[in-house]
C-alpha positions as CSV (number, residue, x, y, z in Angstrom):
1,M,0.1,0.1,-0.2
2,A,1.6,3.0,-1.0
3,V,2.1,5.4,2.1
4,D,-0.4,8.3,1.1
5,E,-3.5,5.8,0.4
6,Y,-5.5,5.4,3.8
7,P,-7.4,2.2,3.5
8,S,-10.6,3.9,5.0
9,E,-13.1,7.3,5.3
10,Q,-11.6,7.4,8.6
11,T,-8.8,9.2,9.4
12,P,-8.0,9.3,13.0
13,T,-6.7,12.8,14.2
14,E,-3.3,13.4,15.7
15,T,-4.6,12.8,19.7
16,E,-6.4,9.5,18.2
17,Q,-3.0,8.8,16.2
18,E,-1.0,9.2,19.3
19,A,-3.4,7.4,21.7
20,L,-3.1,4.5,19.3
21,H,0.1,4.5,19.0
22,R,0.3,4.6,22.8
23,V,-2.1,1.7,22.9
24,T,0.4,-0.3,20.2
25,L,3.2,0.8,22.2
26,G,2.1,-0.8,25.2
27,M,1.3,-4.3,23.0
28,E,4.7,-4.0,21.9
29,W,6.5,-4.1,25.3
30,L,3.9,-6.9,26.9
31,Q,5.1,-8.9,23.4
32,R,8.7,-8.2,24.8
33,A,7.1,-9.5,28.5
34,H,6.0,-12.3,27.2
35,G,9.9,-13.0,25.0
36,H,11.0,-12.9,28.8
37,L,8.6,-15.4,30.3
38,L,9.5,-17.7,27.4
39,A,13.0,-17.0,28.2
40,F,12.6,-17.7,31.7
41,H,10.8,-20.7,31.5
42,H,12.9,-22.3,28.9
43,N,16.0,-21.5,31.2
44,V,14.6,-22.8,34.6
45,G,14.0,-26.0,32.0
46,H,17.7,-25.9,31.2
47,A,18.7,-25.3,34.6
48,M,16.5,-28.6,35.8
49,D,17.6,-30.7,33.4
50,H,21.6,-30.3,34.8
51,F,20.3,-31.0,38.0
52,A,18.7,-34.0,36.6
53,A,21.8,-35.0,34.8
54,A,23.5,-34.5,38.3
55,E,21.5,-37.0,40.3
56,P,22.5,-40.6,39.0
57,L,26.0,-38.9,39.3
58,L,25.6,-38.0,42.5
59,R,24.1,-41.8,43.2
60,E,26.9,-43.3,41.8
61,A,29.5,-41.4,43.5
62,G,28.1,-42.8,46.7
63,H,26.0,-39.4,47.5
64,V,22.3,-40.4,47.6
65,E,20.9,-38.6,49.9
66,L,22.4,-35.3,47.5
67,A,21.1,-37.4,44.6
68,D,17.1,-38.2,46.6
69,A,17.0,-34.6,46.9
70,I,17.3,-33.6,43.9
71,R,14.5,-36.3,42.7
72,D,11.9,-35.7,45.8
73,E,12.3,-32.4,46.7
74,Y,13.8,-30.0,43.5
75,L,13.0,-31.4,40.7
76,P,9.5,-32.1,41.1
77,R,8.7,-28.9,43.1
78,G,7.3,-25.3,41.3
79,V,9.2,-22.2,40.7
80,V,6.7,-20.0,42.6
81,D,5.5,-22.4,45.1
82,E,5.3,-26.2,45.4
83,D,2.8,-26.5,42.6
84,R,3.1,-23.6,40.2
85,W,5.8,-24.4,37.3
86,S,7.3,-21.8,34.8
87,Y,4.9,-22.9,32.1
88,D,1.7,-22.3,34.5
89,I,3.7,-18.4,34.7
90,V,3.9,-18.3,30.9
91,E,0.4,-19.7,30.5
92,D,-1.4,-17.5,32.9
93,F,-0.1,-14.2,31.4
94,E,-0.6,-15.5,27.8
95,D,-4.6,-16.3,28.6
96,G,-5.0,-13.1,31.0
97,V,-3.2,-10.2,30.9
98,L,-1.3,-10.7,27.1
99,A,-4.6,-12.0,25.5
100,D,-7.2,-9.6,27.1
101,M,-4.6,-6.1,26.6
102,D,-4.4,-8.0,22.2
103,A,-7.9,-7.7,21.8
104,F,-8.2,-4.2,23.9
105,E,-5.4,-3.0,21.1
106,T,-7.8,-4.7,18.3
107,T,-10.6,-2.6,19.3
108,V,-9.0,0.5,19.7
109,R,-7.6,-0.3,16.1
110,T,-10.9,-0.7,15.1
111,Q,-12.6,2.1,16.3
112,L,-10.0,4.8,15.4
113,A,-8.7,3.8,12.0
114,D,-11.0,0.9,11.0
115,G,-8.2,-1.4,11.8
116,Q,-5.3,0.0,10.1
117,R,-1.8,-0.8,12.0
118,H,1.0,1.6,12.0
119,V,-0.7,4.5,11.8
120,A,1.6,6.9,13.4
121,E,4.4,5.2,11.4
122,R,2.5,5.9,7.9
123,A,2.0,9.5,9.1
124,Q,5.7,9.9,10.1
125,E,6.6,8.0,6.9
126,R,4.2,10.8,5.0
127,R,5.8,13.5,6.6
128,W,9.2,12.3,6.0
129,K,8.7,12.2,1.8
130,E,7.0,15.2,1.9
131,R,9.9,16.8,3.1
132,S,12.3,15.2,1.1
133,S,10.3,16.5,-2.1
134,E,10.0,20.0,-1.1
135,D,12.7,21.5,-2.6
């Protein structure tokens, strides 16, 4: 789509563009947070894999109590409390605030810009192109 085309009859005001831009940026930051949660989940999983690998080695070296502690106390427990694992946190985030805010962002885009994405960026691109052709 050319930058000077707007796909709808509805052209957001500058204030609406700014509001929509802020909502979109909020969503982008939540998506980044989601990525950090996924990294946390994967890091915890890798850490637990190392503890699991240490268990038979400790047992083989005659440290049965330490091996049993890994098997019975540390591996089966959650990361927040005894029962909540890292995937639970990821799922709660995805099904909760991330889904809710994603739906809200879609509603804002629909109401303010007929669903158009990157409204502020398109306006900025338009201004820069106009400025470059002024001479």
